[in-house]
C-alpha positions in Angstrom: -20.1 -3.2 -43.2 -18.6 -3.2 -39.8 -19.6 -1.2 -36.7 -16.6 1.0 -35.9 -18.2 3.2 -33.3 -20.8 2.8 -30.6 -21.6 5.5 -28.1 -24.2 5.9 -25.4 -25.7 9.1 -24.1 -28.4 9.5 -21.4 -31.2 12.0 -21.3 -33.7 11.6 -18.5 -34.7 8.0 -18.3 -33.8 7.3 -22.0 -30.4 6.1 -23.4 -29.6 7.1 -26.9 -27.4 4.7 -28.8 -25.5 6.1 -31.8 -24.0 3.5 -34.2 -21.6 4.6 -36.9 -20.8 2.0 -39.7 -18.0 2.3 -42.1 -17.5 0.8 -45.5 -14.9 -1.7 -46.6 -13.0 1.0 -48.3 -12.3 2.6 -45.0 -11.1 -0.8 -43.7 -8.6 -1.0 -46.5 -7.4 2.5 -45.8 -6.9 1.5 -42.2 -4.7 -1.4 -43.3 -7.3 -4.2 -43.2 -6.9 -6.6 -46.1 -9.9 -6.6 -48.5 -8.2 -7.8 -51.8 -8.1 -4.3 -53.1 -5.2 -1.9 -53.3 -5.1 0.9 -50.8 -6.9 4.0 -52.1 -5.8 7.3 -50.5 -8.0 10.3 -49.9 -11.1 8.2 -50.7 -14.3 9.7 -49.3 -15.4 7.9 -46.1 -18.7 6.1 -46.3 -20.8 6.0 -43.2 -24.3 5.7 -42.0 -25.6 6.8 -38.6 -28.6 5.6 -36.7 -30.0 6.5 -33.3 -32.2 4.3 -31.1 -34.0 5.0 -27.8 -34.0 2.3 -25.1 -37.1 2.1 -22.9 -36.7 3.0 -19.2 -36.9 -0.7 -18.0 -34.1 -1.7 -20.3 -32.2 1.4 -19.3 -32.2 0.3 -15.7 -31.2 -3.2 -16.6 -28.3 -2.0 -18.7 -27.1 0.4 -16.0 -27.2 -2.4 -13.3 -25.4 -4.8 -15.6 -22.7 -2.3 -16.3 -22.3 -1.7 -12.6 -21.9 -5.4 -11.9 -19.3 -6.0 -14.5 -17.3 -2.8 -13.9 -14.5 -3.2 -11.3 -15.3 -1.5 -8.0 -12.9 1.1 -6.6 -10.7 -0.4 -4.0 -8.9 0.6 -0.8 -5.8 -1.1 0.5 -4.3 -0.4 3.9 -1.1 -1.6 5.5 0.0 -1.6 9.2 3.7 -2.1 9.8 5.9 -1.8 12.9 9.3 -0.8 11.4 11.4 -1.6 14.5 13.0 1.8 15.2 16.9 1.7 15.0 17.0 3.3 18.4 15.6 0.1 19.9 17.3 -2.4 17.6 20.2 -4.2 19.5 22.2 -7.0 18.0 25.5 -8.4 19.1 25.9 -5.8 21.8 25.5 -3.0 19.3 22.7 -0.5 18.7 21.7 0.0 15.1 21.1 3.7 15.5 24.8 4.2 15.9 25.5 2.7 12.4 24.0 4.9 9.7 24.9 2.6 6.8 23.1 -0.2 8.6 19.9 1.6 9.5 19.6 3.4 6.1 20.0 0.1 4.2 17.3 -1.5 6.3 15.1 1.5 5.8 15.4 1.1 2.0 14.5 -2.6 2.4 11.4 -1.6 4.4 10.5 1.0 1.8 10.7 -1.5 -1.0 8.5 -4.0 0.9 5.9 -1.3 1.4 6.1 -0.2 -2.3 5.7 -3.8 -3.5 2.2 -3.9 -1.9 1.1 -0.6 -3.5 -1.1 0.3 -0.6 -3.3 3.4 -0.6 -2.9 4.0 3.2 0.2 3.0 5.1 0.2 3.1 8.9 3.7 2.8 10.4 4.7 2.3 14.1 8.2 2.9 15.6 8.9 5.4 12.9 12.2 6.9 13.8 12.5 10.7 14.0 16.1 10.9 12.8 16.8 13.3 9.9 18.4 10.9 7.4 15.9 8.2 8.2 12.9 10.5 7.7 14.5 11.9 4.5 14.6 8.3 3.0 10.9 7.8 3.6 10.0 11.3 2.4 11.9 10.8 -0.8 10.2 7.5 -1.5 6.6 8.6 -0.8 6.3 12.4 -0.9 5.4 12.5 -4.6 2.4 10.2 -4.3 1.2 10.3 -0.7 0.2 12.8 2.0 2.7 12.2 4.8 1.8 12.8 8.4 3.8 11.8 11.5 3.7 12.4 15.3 6.5 11.8 17.7 6.0 10.3 21.2 6.3 12.8 24.0 9.4 13.4 26.1 12.7 12.1 25.1 11.3 9.2 23.0 12.9 9.1 19.5 10.1 7.2 17.7 6.4 7.7 16.9 3.8 7.0 14.2 3.5 7.9 10.5 0.6 7.6 8.1 0.9 7.9 4.3 -2.3 8.4 2.2 -2.3 8.2 -1.6 -3.1 11.7 -2.8 -4.0 10.4 -6.3 -7.0 8.6 -5.0 -7.9 10.3 -1.8 -8.3 13.7 -0.1 -7.2 14.3 3.5 -9.6 16.5 5.4 -8.4 16.3 9.0 -5.5 14.9 11.1 -5.5 14.7 14.9 -2.6 13.8 17.1 -4.2 11.9 20.0 -1.9 12.3 23.0 -1.9 9.3 25.4 -0.1 11.1 28.3 -0.6 11.7 32.0 -2.2 8.6 33.3 -2.1 6.9 29.8 1.6 6.6 29.4 3.9 8.1 26.8 2.1 6.9 23.7 0.3 8.6 20.8 -2.3 7.8 18.1 -3.1 9.4 14.7 -6.7 10.0 13.6 -7.3 10.9 10.0 -10.4 11.8 8.1 -10.0 10.6 4.5 -12.4 11.0 1.5 -12.5 9.5 -2.0 -11.4 11.9 -4.7 -13.0 10.4 -7.8 -16.6 11.2 -6.9 -16.2 14.6 -5.2 -18.3 16.3 -7.9 -21.2 13.8 -7.4 -21.2 13.2 -3.6 -20.9 15.5 -0.5 -18.0 14.9 1.9 -20.0 12.8 4.4 -21.0 10.4 1.7 -17.4 9.6 0.6 -15.6 9.7 3.9 -14.0 7.1 6.2 -11.7 7.4 9.2 -8.3 5.8 9.8 -6.7 5.4 13.2 -3.1 4.3 13.7 -2.0 3.3 17.2 0.8 1.6 19.1 0.0 0.5 22.6 2.4 -0.1 25.5 4.1 -3.5 25.8 2.6 -5.5 28.7 5.9 -6.0 30.7 3.8 -7.2 33.6 0.2 -7.3 34.8 0.4 -3.7 36.0 0.5 -2.6 32.4 -2.9 -4.1 31.6 -4.8 -1.3 33.2 -2.6 1.3 31.4 -3.3 -0.3 28.1 -7.0 -0.2 28.7 -6.7 3.5 29.5 -4.8 4.1 26.2 -7.4 2.4 24.0 -10.1 4.2 25.9 -8.6 7.5 24.9 -8.3 6.4 21.3 -11.9 5.3 21.1 -13.1 8.5 22.8 -11.2 10.6 20.3 -12.9 8.8 17.4 -16.3 9.2 18.9 -15.9 12.8 19.7 -14.7 13.6 16.1 -17.6 11.6 14.7 -20.1 13.5 16.8 -18.5 16.9 16.1 -18.6 16.4 12.3 -21.9 14.4 12.2 -20.2 11.4 10.6 -22.4 8.9 12.4 -22.3 6.2 9.6 -18.9 6.5 8.1 -16.6 3.4 8.2 -13.8 3.4 10.7 -10.5 1.5 10.4 -8.4 1.1 13.5 -5.0 -0.5 13.1 -1.6 -0.8 14.6 0.6 -2.8 17.0 -1.5 -3.6 20.0 1.4 -5.4 21.7 -0.7 -8.2 23.1 -3.2 -10.9 22.0 -6.4 -12.2 23.4 -6.4 -9.6 26.2 -8.9 -7.1 27.7 -7.9 -4.5 25.1 -8.9 -6.8 22.2 -12.2 -7.6 23.9 -12.9 -3.9 24.6 -12.3 -3.0 21.0 -14.6 -5.7 19.7 -17.2 -4.7 22.4 -17.3 -1.3 20.7 -18.4 -2.7 17.4 -15.0 -3.3 15.7 -14.2 -6.6 13.9 -10.7 -7.9 13.1 -10.4 -8.1 9.3 -8.1 -11.1 9.4 -10.4 -13.1 11.7 -13.5 -12.1 9.7 -11.9 -13.4 6.5 -9.9 -16.4 7.8 -12.1 -17.5 10.7 -9.2 -16.9 13.2 -6.5 -14.4 14.0 -3.1 -14.4 12.5 -0.9 -16.7 14.6 2.5 -15.0 14.4 3.1 -11.4 13.3 5.9 -10.5 15.7 9.0 -12.0 17.3 9.4 -9.9 20.4 12.5 -9.0 22.5 11.7 -12.0 24.8 11.9 -14.2 21.6 8.2 -15.0 21.9 6.3 -15.3 18.6 2.9 -13.6 19.0 0.1 -12.2 16.9 -0.2 -8.5 17.9 -0.8 -6.6 14.7 -4.4 -5.9 13.7 -6.7 -4.1 11.3 -10.1 -3.6 12.9 -13.1 -2.2 11.1 -16.4 -0.8 12.2 -19.4 0.1 10.0 -18.2 -2.0 7.1 -20.7 -2.8 4.3 -23.7 -1.8 6.3 -24.4 -1.3 10.1 -26.4 -4.5 10.3 -23.9 -6.6 8.4 -21.0 -5.2 10.4 -22.7 -5.9 13.7 -23.6 -9.4 12.6 -20.0 -10.1 11.6 -18.7 -8.8 14.9 -21.4 -10.5 17.0 -21.7 -7.2 18.9 -23.5 -3.9 18.5 -22.2 -1.3 16.1 -20.1 1.7 16.8 -22.9 4.0 18.0 -23.4 7.5 19.5 -25.9 9.1 21.9 -28.4 11.3 20.1 -30.4 14.2 21.4 -33.6 13.0 23.0 -35.8 15.0 20.7 -34.1 13.9 17.5 -36.4 12.4 14.9 -36.0 8.6 15.3 -37.6 8.1 11.8 -34.8 9.9 10.0 -34.4 8.2 6.6 -31.3 6.4 5.6 -28.8 8.5 3.7 -26.2 7.5 1.0 -22.7 6.8 2.3 -19.5 5.0 1.4 -19.3 1.3 2.2 -16.1 -0.7 2.7 -16.4 -4.4 1.9 -13.4 -6.5 3.2 -12.1 -8.8 0.4 -8.6 -9.8 1.6 -6.3 -9.6 4.6 -2.8 -11.1 4.6 0.7 -10.8 6.0 3.7 -9.8 4.1 5.4 -11.7 2.5 2.2 -13.3 1.3 3.9 -16.6 0.4 4.9 -17.0 4.0 2.0 -18.6 6.1 1.1 -16.9 9.3 2.0 -20.0 11.3 5.6 -19.9 10.3 7.9 -19.1 13.2 10.0 -16.0 12.9 13.5 -15.2 14.1 14.9 -12.3 16.1 16.2 -9.7 13.7 19.9 -9.0 12.9 21.7 -6.1 11.2 25.1 -5.5 9.7 24.4 -7.4 6.4 25.9 -6.4 3.1 22.7 -5.6 1.3 24.4 -5.6 -2.1 24.6 -9.4 -1.8 21.1 -10.0 -0.4 18.7 -11.6 -2.9 15.4 -9.8 -3.5 12.5 -11.6 -1.7 10.6 -11.8 -4.9 12.9 -14.5 -6.1 12.8 -16.5 -2.8 10.4 -19.4 -2.6 11.7 -21.5 0.3 10.1 -20.6 3.7 13.4 -20.7 5.6 15.0 -18.3 3.1 12.0 -15.9 3.4 12.3 -16.0 7.2 16.0 -15.3 7.1 15.4 -12.4 4.7 12.7 -10.9 6.8 14.7 -11.0 10.0 16.9 -8.4 8.3 14.0 -6.0 7.7 12.0 -6.0 11.0 10.7 -8.1 13.9 7.1 -7.5 12.7 5.5 -8.6 9.5 3.3 -6.0 7.7 -0.5 -6.8 7.7 -2.4 -5.7 4.6 -6.2 -5.4 4.3 -8.0 -4.8 1.0 -11.6 -3.5 0.6 -14.0 -2.9 -2.2 -15.4 0.7 -2.0 -19.2 0.6 -2.7 -22.0 3.1 -2.8 -24.5 2.3 -0.1 -26.8 3.7 2.6 -26.3 4.3 6.3 -29.1 4.7 8.8 -28.6 7.2 11.6 -31.7 6.5 13.7 -31.2 6.3 17.5 -30.5 2.8 18.8 -29.2 1.5 22.1 -25.5 0.9 22.3 -22.2 2.2 23.7 -22.0 5.9 23.8 -19.4 8.6 24.4 -20.2 8.7 28.0 -19.9 4.9 28.7 -16.7 4.3 26.8 -15.0 4.9 30.1 -17.6 2.9 31.9 -16.9 -0.1 29.7 -13.2 0.4 30.3 -13.7 0.4 34.0 -15.7 -2.8 33.7 -12.9 -4.4 31.8 -10.3 -3.3 34.4 -12.5 -4.9 37.1 -12.2 -8.2 35.2 -8.4 -8.1 34.9 -8.0 -10.4 37.9 -9.8 -13.1 36.0 -7.5 -12.7 32.9 -4.7 -15.2 32.4 -1.4 -13.5 32.9 0.8 -13.3 29.8 3.6 -15.3 31.4 1.1 -18.1 32.2 0.3 -18.8 28.6 1.5 -22.1 27.2 3.2 -20.3 24.2 3.1 -17.1 22.2 0.6 -18.3 19.6 -2.9 -16.8 19.5 -5.5 -19.5 20.3 
């Protein structure tokens, strides 16, 4: 006899195990050799037995199954596409050559698709009809697509794609960084897992994603403007968290910050965010961008707050967590509640085979893409660098997380609040005089 069927069913604290055994005749009918000729229409022989497992063994079995079962995962990419309206090469502007910018758009699309990311945050997304149509055709069937154009006569902006097969999208906010904050924008999204919507309320399966692109620091005067921009972004996040009572949800802040080791970076980490690359590698990525001054810098980041648990996230950052002011009469002994946890497991640049210390080259366009070899077949570093200069002046950064069930505590603790976001920004602006100017750095590499 062989066991051909095993099923588990739960009732209260008991697990019922049903075993069905089938005779050798059935094995023969199924094509298993037994030395006998096949007999058609022979009655099936079977026996059934049911067993009850005690509660202790039930708990042990469930925990074992949880450990061996793969955890749901989240993958996020941030990628500055290099908008064709800004791409100059050989005295020409790429936006004036549709075959060139459409071919490069397809190369960028294929690079994104190869990573199979659940959330894709794009900067310098060009708002030209054919360019937008190419991205829409590639991702509309599988992802929610949201974009926001920079104000005024700017031709580019931001875009975020969210996999609709795995996630729900509950809110999108365009954060305008105008008036005294320049002509930039940010996108704030409230995302929730789809697979457990029947078992968990919205707050317990939610996380926030923020895509941003800060002003380039052309000179020291722009440092204060950049602090104002990130101040507006963080304030928008905090206000939405307070409005929706999402005090313990994970927050992912990513994008092109256009500088390295500067007051903006320190302000973000001061508010409880940790860089995923630094957390997993012990340092920041050395080179993610070759800018218009031909300087190679690390300016693309994925920051996370409230990852795993508030205590672990704060320990990893070395700072207090992302916190909010509570009402004075709120119960400080409020128990912890279930909520989604994101555990960082990987963070890498694309192409992955190209180390983050490899020097990049300024991009070029006008290639005949029919004769360009796919990067999957390239192994030499120089060949990969030469290929990528045809795609963008930035390398995409990808972060991967395990999505776990956990708990979050929402008791009142001391820390940065909505009111003192601007106070901390003012403090950082006061320290600008002590910051080493960008041009005084020895090279473009992140220390």
